[in-house]
KETOR-402923 format. One record per residue: residue in three letters; x negated, z negated, y negated of N, C-alpha, C, O, CB in turn. Coordinates in pm, whole numbers, padded with zeros to 5 digits, always signed. Atoms other than C-alpha are relative to their C-alpha. Glycine has a CB too. Layout:
! KETOR-402923
ALAXZYXZYXZYXZYXZY
...
This chain:
! KETOR-402923
GLU-00120+00067-00054+03582-13448+09368+00118+00013-00095+00231+00035-00051-00029-00148+00027
SER-00112-00003+00100+03785-13445+09042+00055+00144-00005+00174+00163-00031-00050-00047-00148
VAL-00045-00147-00006+03804-13056+09066+00095+00009+00122+00205+00065+00112-00129+00107+00017
GLU-00093+00002-00116+03950-13103+09414+00126-00071-00021+00230-00026+00026-00064-00059+00115
ASP-00121+00082+00035+04195-13363+09292+00090+00089-00088+00211+00094-00066-00040-00138-00078
ALA-00074-00085+00088+04303-13120+09021+00069+00118+00074+00184+00154+00050-00092+00052-00106
ILE-00061-00115-00084+04354-12834+09268+00112-00061+00090+00217+00002+00103-00116+00073+00096
ASP-00105+00062-00083+04555-13064+09498+00130-00023-00087+00241+00008-00045-00053-00139+00061
GLU-00112+00025+00084+04774-13170+09202+00067+00133-00038+00190+00139-00043-00043-00079-00125
LEU-00058-00126+00032+04822-12803+09106+00075+00059+00116+00177+00125+00096-00103+00092-00046
ARG-00065-00049-00120+04913-12715+09463+00141-00075+00007+00245-00013+00028-00095-00027+00134
ASP-00130+00069-00006+05180-12996+09458+00101+00051-00096+00218+00062-00060-00016-00144-00023
VAL-00088-00053+00097+05328-12859+09140+00051+00133+00042+00169+00163+00029-00067+00008-00131
ALA-00041-00136-00048+05326-12506+09281+00095-00012+00113+00183+00074+00122-00121+00084+00045
HIS-00088+00012-00119+05503-12623+09599+00144-00055-00047+00237-00064+00032-00069-00101+00112
GLY-00132+00052+00049+05789-12764+09379+00032-00143+00036-00058-00227+00041+00108+00085+00053
LEU-00050+00135-00020+05994-13071+09461-00024-00060+00130-00003-00181+00144+00136-00004-00022
TYR+00010+00054-00125+05912-13105+09825-00148+00030+00052-00177+00138+00104+00113+00058+00091
PRO+00138-00019-00041+05541-13153+09899-00016+00034+00153+00051-00028+00236-00077-00126-00035
PRO+00016-00039-00136+05422-12985+10225-00026-00112+00099+00021-00110+00213-00106+00095+00008
VAL+00033+00116-00092+05286-13313+10367+00131-00074+00032+00146-00121+00145-00106-00102-00069
LEU-00130+00069-00026+05636-13466+10335+00080+00074+00100+00129+00017+00197+00083-00015-00129
GLY-00073-00080-00105+05803-13178+10517-00067+00008+00137+00000+00005+00240+00019+00141-00047
ASP+00071-00012-00133+05533-13148+10786-00014-00132+00074+00005-00133+00196-00142+00059-00020
TYR+00036+00118-00062+05451-13509+10856+00083-00127-00034+00066-00232+00026-00135-00020-00030
GLY-00087+00118+00027+05710-13738+10698-00042-00085-00121-00146-00067-00184+00003-00089+00122
VAL+00010+00088+00119+05744-13999+10436-00124-00089+00001-00185-00108-00104+00124-00088-00008
VAL+00114+00087-00004+05466-14230+10558-00137+00083-00030-00228+00035-00097-00005-00070+00142
ALA+00127-00082+00022+05200-13949+10556+00009+00043-00143-00096+00048-00206-00014+00131+00100
ALA+00004-00041+00136+05316-13835+10218-00032-00109-00097-00096-00084-00199+00124+00060-00035
LEU+00036+00116+00076+05291-14186+10074-00150-00036+00014-00213-00083-00080+00086-00116+00041
GLU+00138+00020-00029+04951-14220+10234-00086+00092-00086-00187+00051-00144-00026+00022+00148
HIS+00066-00098+00085+04844-13903+10057+00010-00035-00150-00085-00010-00223+00059+00137+00025
THR-00015+00041+00133+04975-14032+09729-00091-00122-00026-00157-00131-00129+00146-00029-00030
ARG+00078+00129+00011+04805-14372+09784-00149+00039-00025-00217-00026-00105+00014-00093+00136
ARG+00143-00036+00013+04466-14197+09811-00031+00062-00143-00144+00070-00190-00040+00105+00115
ARG+00029-00072+00135+04514-14024+09474+00033-00081-00118+00016-00033-00230+00078+00131-00013
VAL-00031+00083+00104+04627-14315+09268-00114-00101-00026-00167-00156+00071+00128-00067+00027
ILE+00115+00084+00036+04363-14524+09090+00029-00152+00038-00061-00220+00087-00031+00015-00157
ALA-00038+00127-00031+04554-14855+09136-00001-00026+00152+00028+00067+00228+00131-00024-00058
PRO-00001+00034-00145+04523-15031+09479+00138-00006+00049+00221-00077-00007-00070-00132+00029
ILE-00135+00007-00055+04826-14969+09690-00014-00036+00151-00094+00022+00225+00080+00141-00022
THR-00009+00031-00146+04901-15135+10027+00140+00053+00046+00246+00036-00013-00017-00162+00029
LEU-00120-00067-00060+05142-14948+10251+00021-00064+00137-00069-00066+00222-00018+00162+00013
ARG-00042+00049-00131+05327-15113+10537+00118+00073+00042+00215+00082-00033+00029-00147+00000
ALA-00108-00083-00050+05551-14899+10756+00034-00055+00146-00049-00045+00236-00043+00159+00002
THR-00044+00056-00127+05742-15064+11047+00096+00091+00070+00209+00114+00027+00062-00133-00020
GLU-00084-00091-00086+05870-14832+11315+00066+00109-00076+00187+00131-00065+00106-00077+00070
ILE-00050-00111+00081+05904-14541+11080-00019+00123+00071-00133+00148+00111-00065+00008-00132
THR+00011-00122-00072+05975-14208+11248+00025+00111-00104-00014+00103-00221+00102+00005+00122
ARG-00050-00105+00093+06117-13889+11103+00143-00014-00025+00218-00063+00059-00025+00137+00053
TYR-00143+00018+00044+06445-13877+10913+00039+00125-00059-00047+00208-00086+00021-00118-00100
PRO-00054-00121+00073+06664-13609+10757-00078+00017-00123-00120-00080-00186+00152-00013-00035
GLY+00081-00034+00115+06482-13425+10480+00051-00075-00133-00028-00125-00212+00003+00155-00020
GLU-00048+00056+00123+06703-13560+10209-00018-00151-00007-00028-00206-00118+00145+00035-00018
VAL+00039+00143-00003+06642-13925+10318-00145-00015-00023-00182-00102-00101+00037-00065+00130
GLU+00144+00011+00019+06265-13874+10337-00034+00029-00146-00116-00041-00207-00075+00098+00094
SER+00029-00043+00137+06267-13696+09999+00038-00109-00096-00039-00146-00185+00075+00130-00036
ALA-00049+00115+00091+06474-13974+09832-00086-00117-00002-00112-00172-00108+00135-00049+00041
VAL+00084+00117-00013+06254-14250+09960-00136+00031-00057-00191-00048-00133-00010-00044+00146
TYR+00140-00048+00062+05927-14063+09875+00008-00002-00153-00072-00069-00219-00041+00156+00047
TYR+00001-00006+00141+06032-13987+09525+00035-00126-00068-00012-00147-00180+00086+00101-00044
CYS-00021+00125+00059+06176-14334+09461-00126-00085+00002-00153-00156-00095+00110-00068+00068
CYS+00126+00078-00007+05851-14492+09572-00098+00055-00104-00163-00023-00173-00064+00007+00144
LEU+00085-00059+00093+05657-14241+09363+00031-00036-00146-00058-00057-00228+00005+00141+00019
GLU-00048+00038+00136+05863-14321+09054-00042-00148-00026-00091-00182-00134+00160+00017-00012
ALA+00041+00142+00023+05800-14697+09106-00143-00015-00016-00189-00097-00095+00044-00089+00110
ILE+00142+00004+00020+05435-14635+09148-00046+00050-00139-00133-00009-00202-00065+00079+00107
GLN+00031-00051+00132+05419-14425+08834+00037-00113-00114-00040-00134-00207+00082+00138-00022
ASN-00033+00099+00089+05605-14704+08645-00092-00117-00003-00125-00170-00109+00128-00041+00026
ALA+00093+00111-00016+05378-14974+08776-00137+00034-00062-00192-00052-00131-00016-00035+00149
THR+00122-00032+00063+05062-14789+08672+00013+00031-00138-00081+00002-00211-00062+00104+00063
LYS-00024-00024+00142+05205-14677+08342+00004-00129-00086-00058-00142-00192+00129+00073-00015
HIS-00012+00124+00072+05301-15025+08241-00093-00112+00036-00114-00205-00042+00132-00048+00015
GLY+00092+00101-00052+05061-15231+08441-00142+00033-00010-00225-00057+00004+00028-00027+00137
GLY+00131-00041+00011+04748-15027+08396-00068+00021+00144-00011-00004+00250-00073-00103-00085
PRO+00070-00039-00131+04486-14920+08661-00038-00119+00095-00074-00100+00212-00131+00077-00035
ASN+00031+00119-00076+04427-15281+08775+00125-00062+00066+00115-00164+00134-00068-00101-00090
VAL-00118+00056-00060+04785-15339+08881-00004+00022+00158-00050+00125+00207+00128+00068-00065
LYS-00003-00010-00147+04830-15406+09256+00138+00037+00039+00233-00017-00017-00044-00133+00070
ILE-00128-00048-00035+05114-15229+09426+00006-00010+00154-00090+00016+00227+00025+00148-00055
SER-00027+00007-00141+05268-15288+09765+00125+00079+00031+00226+00064-00036+00014-00145+00045
ILE-00110-00075-00053+05497-15049+09952+00036-00039+00141-00049-00044+00230-00030+00143-00004
THR-00039+00041-00143+05698-15157+10254+00115+00105+00034+00201+00134-00050+00054-00167+00011
LEU-00108-00086-00044+05918-14913+10455+00041-00066+00134-00044-00107+00212-00044+00158+00013
LEU-00054+00053-00118+06144-15039+10731+00120+00064+00048+00216+00081-00027+00023-00131-00016
ASP-00121-00057-00064+06386-14880+10974+00079-00123+00046+00041-00194+00139-00036+00103+00123
ASP-00072+00127-00026+06646-15150+10980+00155+00027+00032+00238+00050-00057-00016-00097-00128
ALA-00144+00003-00048+06972-15131+11185+00080+00117-00073+00172+00090-00151+00070-00147-00033
GLY-00071-00112+00055+07086-14780+11083-00024+00027-00149+00056+00097-00211+00141-00021+00021
ALA+00030-00025+00134+06924-14781+10742-00155+00009-00019-00232-00058+00050+00063-00108-00086
LEU+00146-00006+00040+06583-14684+10590-00010-00083-00131+00054-00055-00232-00053+00158-00023
ARG+00021+00080+00120+06469-14950+10351-00135+00016-00058-00230+00028+00021+00024-00141+00028
PHE+00124-00007+00068+06188-14925+10092-00001-00113-00099+00101-00160-00150-00022+00136-00067
GLU+00016+00101+00111+06044-15180+09859-00138+00031-00052-00234+00046+00023+00015-00159+00048
VAL+00121-00014+00079+05777-15125+09596-00014-00116-00101+00065-00134-00193+00001+00136-00073
THR+00030+00129+00080+05630-15443+09440-00136+00019-00077-00233+00073-00024-00009-00133+00101
ASP+00116+00000+00081+05378-15468+09162-00020-00130-00060+00075-00205-00078+00006+00102-00100
ASP+00031+00124+00073+05201-15754+08993-00024+00023-00147-00094-00055-00212-00120-00066+00059
GLY+00022-00044+00140+05211-15585+08655+00082-00093-00101+00126-00201-00063+00044+00155-00017
ALA-00052+00072+00115+05363-15707+08321+00153-00036+00032+00198-00139-00017-00016+00090-00137
GLY-00139+00018-00019+05730-15685+08444+00067+00032-00132+00006+00090-00221+00032-00141+00050
PHE-00087-00030+00119+06009-15660+08181+00119-00090+00001+00145-00160+00099+00046+00147-00002
LEU-00119+00086+00003+06322-15836+08068+00090+00052+00103+00113+00172+00113+00070-00003-00139
GLY-00096-00033-00109+06560-15844+08361+00119+00081-00039+00165+00167+00036+00048-00122+00061
GLY-00118-00073+00045+06850-15719+08157-00023+00138-00052+00068+00208-00097+00065-00075-00103
ASP+00039-00131+00045+06654-15412+08070-00018+00102+00115-00076+00209+00098-00127-00012-00078
THR+00023-00079-00120+06665-15271+08425+00080+00142-00008+00056+00230+00074+00047-00086+00127
HIS-00067-00129+00002+06900-14984+08320-00061+00089-00108-00004+00193-00140+00153-00017-00024
GLY+00061-00064+00113+06660-14870+08041-00058+00142+00027-00006+00239-00029-00108-00089-00050
GLY+00079-00118-00010+06422-14596+08156+00062+00109+00086+00146+00082+00172-00132-00035+00052
THR-00054-00114-00084+06495-14252+08303-00062-00013+00149+00000+00034+00244-00040+00149-00069
GLY+00059+00017-00127+06258-14341+08595+00092-00091+00093+00124-00055+00207-00142-00060-00018
LEU-00094+00086-00077+06482-14629+08711+00137+00072+00021+00197+00060+00128+00021-00138-00075
GLN-00121-00075-00017+06785-14415+08657-00010+00107+00112+00083+00131+00189+00036+00064-00130
ASN+00026-00104-00099+06631-14142+08870+00000-00062+00143+00048-00002+00239-00138+00072-00030
ILE-00007+00073-00134+06583-14400+09153+00138-00025+00038+00178+00004+00151-00074-00135-00003
ARG-00148+00025-00028+06950-14504+09127+00077+00115+00037+00169+00107+00119+00066-00058-00113
ASP-00076-00128-00024+07069-14153+09128-00042+00052+00139+00048+00087+00215-00030+00111-00117
ARG+00053-00043-00129+06856-14050+09433+00059-00081+00116+00109-00026+00214-00153-00012+00000
VAL-00054+00080-00110+06962-14344+09644+00159-00001-00004+00222-00004+00103-00057-00148-00010
GLY-00139-00002+00009+07322-14340+09515+00059+00128+00066+00164+00122+00130+00039-00011-00144
ALA-00041-00123-00050+07354-13975+09616+00016-00003+00153+00095+00071+00212-00098+00104-00043
LEU-00008+00022-00145+07297-14092+09978+00076-00121+00040+00051-00176+00147-00134-00011+00057
ASP-00076+00123-00019+07538-14380+09958-00087-00126+00023-00047-00216+00097+00094+00018+00117
GLY+00079+00116-00010+07257-14628+09931+00006-00095-00115+00080-00075-00212-00133+00038+00020
ARG-00003+00110+00100+07189-14936+09727-00147-00018-00056-00247+00004+00013+00055-00138+00069
VAL+00128+00017+00065+06909-15013+09477+00005-00147-00061+00107-00195-00110-00026+00116-00113
SER+00014+00132+00064+06781-15356+09362-00125+00000-00078-00228+00041-00024+00000-00114+00100
ILE+00116+00011+00084+06540-15412+09073-00011-00143-00045+00077-00194-00115+00007+00096-00120
VAL+00027+00139+00036+06394-15761+09032-00126+00002-00084-00228+00057-00045-00016-00094+00128
THR+00119+00003+00087+06160-15825+08743+00012-00117-00105+00122-00165-00133-00017+00140-00073
ALA+00007+00102+00109+06059-16084+08478-00128+00025-00069-00226+00070-00008+00009-00150+00051
VAL+00118-00018+00087+05812-16071+08194-00114-00085+00069-00095-00202+00103+00030-00050-00158
GLY+00115+00067-00058+05470-16160+08340+00006-00023+00150-00086-00080+00207-00018-00129-00066
GLN-00011+00020-00138+05595-16159+08693+00001+00116+00094+00016+00100+00215+00109-00068+00020
GLY+00004-00121-00080+05576-15801+08810+00143+00047+00024+00237-00013-00027-00073-00023+00135
THR-00120-00062-00029+05856-15587+08939+00011+00046+00150-00085+00093+00211+00014+00114-00092
THR-00032-00044-00136+06020-15515+09280+00114+00100-00011+00220+00070-00064+00038-00122+00093
VAL-00103-00102-00007+06213-15192+09328+00033+00019+00142-00057+00060+00215-00045+00132-00065
ALA-00023-00009-00135+06390-15190+09657+00132+00084+00022+00224+00081-00060+00008-00143+00060
GLY-00115-00081-00023+06642-14951+09813+00028+00004+00156-00059-00017+00240-00024+00144-00060
THR-00044-00010-00138+06840-14909+10134+00090+00121+00006+00188+00130-00068+00074-00131+00050
ILE-00070-00118-00011+06964-14574+10243+00056+00003+00153-00020-00003+00249-00096+00123-00039
PRO-00056+00001-00130+07207-14562+10536-00039+00132+00076-00048+00239+00016+00153-00018-00010
LEU+00029-00117-00090+07118-14324+10829+00124+00024+00080+00153-00037+00183-00126-00027+00097
HIS-00131-00033-00064+07447-14169+10914-00027+00066+00134-00105+00161+00145+00088+00096-00092
VAL+00009-00044-00136+07479-14114+11286+00128+00081+00020+00237+00025+00011-00015-00120+00104
GLU-00119-00084-00022+07714-13818+11356+00002+00061+00140+00095+00134+00174+00005+00111-00105
């Protein structure tokens, strides 16, 4: 099984920045695929999620992936992670919450991972919120408008 996981990971790297499952089946399927490969338990809730423009799906996927990586890096393999996706009145919202160690709230501009999330969402005119406290876990949330033209 670990050899197959390594091969899957190598395929993901070889396919570059846009994993095939994301392009073929959308953000929910891509996060489900990721969820099966992460040691930490992840709950995924997706309400009325369909397909969206590639740049929106990619931004949401990578923001969630970054938040998952931060949670497991700082919270360890026993951290519990919850992802919620919601199509809400012309916007796609995501929220990644963990019960990890959290960090000082004023430190939310620190790491490159959080800056990557801000950059991805900001490039699509979206908003990001990071709520955290030492010993209280972290919630990374974003809203990306779905421009109707």
